[in-house]
C-alpha angles and dihedrals in degrees: 000000000000090000091052092049090049092050092050091049090051095043095052098064091040091053091045093051092044091051092048091051092049094047091044091056092050102040105018113177093018090063091052090049090049093050094049093046094048091047091053090048090052091050091050090049091055092047092049092047091049092054096042098045100082093045092049091050093049091048092050093048094047091049090055096248131134114267091216094086092051091048093050091048092050093046090050092052093048092049090049090050092052090049090051091051092053109087111246142087097235093055089048091054091049090049093051091048089049091052094047098051109088120222111238125198091244091061094057122092120249092024099155133139118236111264095214134026090247093065115079139163113273093244098037113138097201123074120237112261114241123167095194096068118095113195119217146118126282125213124173116221120190 
């Protein structure tokens, strides 16, 4: 297993360099323009995500949602931005695929529904519904 992992880690940069050389021979200056443009787009994606992260977290927490989805979305965008900055066509394809795949609630860890109405999310804005509770005032008389 270690040998296979090592071979994959060695084959990836070799394939990336080979593909860049082949595309460079065919398209020349257009490939350089493509790589610079995609790198700048990746940098802009990271900058935008950096500025939007805290606002997105505050909005999620104030709405009573779990911040895990916002954190996974931000991490996915930052990883895609780093992959876009790295020169290479294969990393660009992986970054685009990463950006196009939506994150569903079922793919997130700890995605479970409360088993009783007394259990609620820590930032949930609604109270748990319970028909056995009678609201009133208490006064002790001795």
